[in-house]
C-alpha positions as semicolon CSV with decimal commas, in nm:
position;residue;x (nm);y (nm);z (nm)
1;X;-10,889;-0,372;-5,782
2;X;-10,599;-0,390;-6,026
3;X;-10,512;-0,028;-5,954
4;X;-10,484;-0,106;-5,583
5;X;-10,268;-0,409;-5,653
6;X;-10,034;-0,206;-5,877
7;X;-10,014;0,065;-5,612
8;X;-9,933;-0,190;-5,339
9;X;-9,668;-0,354;-5,559
10;X;-9,503;-0,017;-5,615
11;X;-9,502;0,049;-5,241
12;X;-9,356;-0,293;-5,163
13;X;-9,076;-0,248;-5,418
14;X;-9,009;0,099;-5,276
15;X;-8,992;-0,036;-4,921
16;X;-8,779;-0,332;-5,033
17;X;-8,522;-0,106;-5,200
18;X;-8,510;0,121;-4,895
19;X;-8,460;-0,180;-4,671
20;X;-8,182;-0,319;-4,894
21;X;-7,992;0,011;-4,904
22;X;-8,025;0,055;-4,528
23;X;-7,913;-0,302;-4,469
24;X;-7,607;-0,251;-4,690
25;X;-7,524;0,072;-4,507
26;X;-7,559;-0,109;-4,174
27;X;-7,325;-0,389;-4,283
28;X;-7,070;-0,135;-4,408
29;X;-7,085;0,054;-4,078
30;X;-7,033;-0,272;-3,886
31;X;-6,720;-0,347;-4,095
32;X;-6,586;0,002;-4,032
33;X;-6,647;-0,039;-3,659
34;X;-6,453;-0,364;-3,645
35;X;-6,164;-0,199;-3,832
36;X;-6,169;0,097;-3,591
37;X;-6,176;-0,142;-3,294
38;X;-5,871;-0,330;-3,425
39;X;-5,692;0,000;-3,484
40;X;-5,786;0,118;-3,134
41;X;-5,653;-0,202;-2,976
42;X;-5,327;-0,162;-3,164
43;X;-5,292;0,199;-3,052
44;X;-5,380;0,104;-2,695
45;X;-5,106;-0,160;-2,696
46;X;-4,857;0,092;-2,831
47;X;-4,962;0,341;-2,563
48;X;-4,907;0,084;-2,287
49;X;-4,566;0,001;-2,432
50;X;-4,469;0,369;-2,440
51;X;-4,593;0,420;-2,084
52;X;-4,377;0,130;-1,963
53;X;-4,081;0,271;-2,153
54;X;-4,141;0,615;-2,002
55;X;-4,158;0,470;-1,651
56;X;-3,841;0,270;-1,705
57;X;-3,660;0,577;-1,838
58;X;-3,782;0,792;-1,547
59;X;-3,665;0,529;-1,298
60;X;-3,328;0,510;-1,471
61;X;-3,303;0,891;-1,473
62;X;-3,382;0,907;-1,101
63;X;-3,127;0,636;-1,024
64;X;-2,862;0,818;-1,226
65;X;-2,937;1,153;-1,063
66;X;-2,903;0,999;-0,717
67;X;-2,573;0,838;-0,821
68;X;-2,457;1,170;-0,960
69;X;-2,556;1,347;-0,639
70;X;-2,371;1,085;-0,434
71;X;-2,062;1,122;-0,648
72;X;-2,074;1,500;-0,626
73;X;-2,117;1,491;-0,249
74;X;-1,822;1,253;-0,208
75;X;-1,598;1,471;-0,425
76;X;-1,701;1,779;-0,226
77;X;-1,625;1,602;0,102
78;X;-1,285;1,489;-0,020
79;X;-1,206;1,825;-0,172
80;X;-1,063;1,667;-0,486
81;X;-1,310;1,827;-0,724
82;X;-1,209;2,116;-0,946
83;X;-1,264;2,464;-0,805
84;X;-1,580;2,637;-0,920
85;X;-1,479;2,946;-1,124
86;X;-1,824;3,110;-1,102
87;X;-2,064;3,127;-0,811
88;X;-2,332;2,865;-0,856
89;X;-2,680;2,970;-0,959
90;X;-2,830;2,710;-0,727
91;X;-2,761;2,928;-0,423
92;X;-2,956;3,220;-0,570
93;X;-3,239;2,986;-0,669
94;X;-3,248;2,835;-0,319
95;X;-3,266;3,181;-0,164
96;X;-3,553;3,281;-0,394
97;X;-3,752;2,958;-0,355
98;X;-4,031;2,943;-0,096
99;X;-3,939;2,787;0,238
100;X;-3,991;2,415;0,277
101;X;-3,941;2,331;-0,087
102;X;-3,572;2,237;-0,074
103;X;-3,324;2,241;-0,361
104;X;-3,441;2,243;-0,718
105;X;-3,299;1,971;-0,937
106;X;-3,074;2,096;-1,208
107;X;-3,115;1,935;-1,549
108;X;-2,863;1,669;-1,641
109;X;-2,788;1,834;-1,973
110;X;-2,782;2,202;-2,067
111;X;-3,077;2,326;-2,268
112;X;-2,864;2,395;-2,575
113;X;-2,732;2,038;-2,586
114;X;-2,822;1,835;-2,891
115;X;-2,751;1,475;-2,984
116;X;-2,606;1,376;-3,318
117;X;-2,556;1,022;-3,442
118;X;-2,204;0,882;-3,481
119;X;-2,043;0,883;-3,826
120;X;-2,151;0,603;-4,060
121;X;-1,809;0,434;-4,056
122;X;-1,836;0,360;-3,680
123;X;-2,171;0,183;-3,703
124;X;-2,173;-0,189;-3,632
125;X;-2,412;-0,444;-3,771
126;X;-2,504;-0,626;-3,452
127;X;-2,844;-0,798;-3,431
128;X;-3,118;-0,611;-3,247
129;X;-3,191;-0,712;-2,889
130;X;-3,562;-0,726;-2,796
131;X;-3,666;-0,530;-2,489
132;X;-3,899;-0,685;-2,225
133;X;-4,165;-0,416;-2,282
134;X;-4,150;-0,425;-2,660
135;X;-3,920;-0,265;-2,912
136;X;-3,554;-0,323;-2,982
137;X;-3,219;-0,185;-2,872
């Protein structure tokens, strides 16, 4: 009888330790999941902000390209624009494009264009202006 009791006590302690380690692992995994969820929500918010910024920039680009096209068409109609020294590449692209597609948009800036910040002496220390979709100007 005592042998059976000792054997059962050993089994209960074994099962208790297994349960405790599994319970600790479960609690740790739950903490990690909450941290991942918070991180995911933060990234999702940043993604939405970037999508809004991208849409605003695309709309601004489209508006500016239409204004540029209007200005170019008015200067061509008036004939006050500078003469074009080389034949335009747009005409060859239009001839090679499939019918029904229309003109291809030319990029606003050449591909070799790069932006560089102004010299340090010209920088002003104005306060940042918050944007409606997040971020600062």
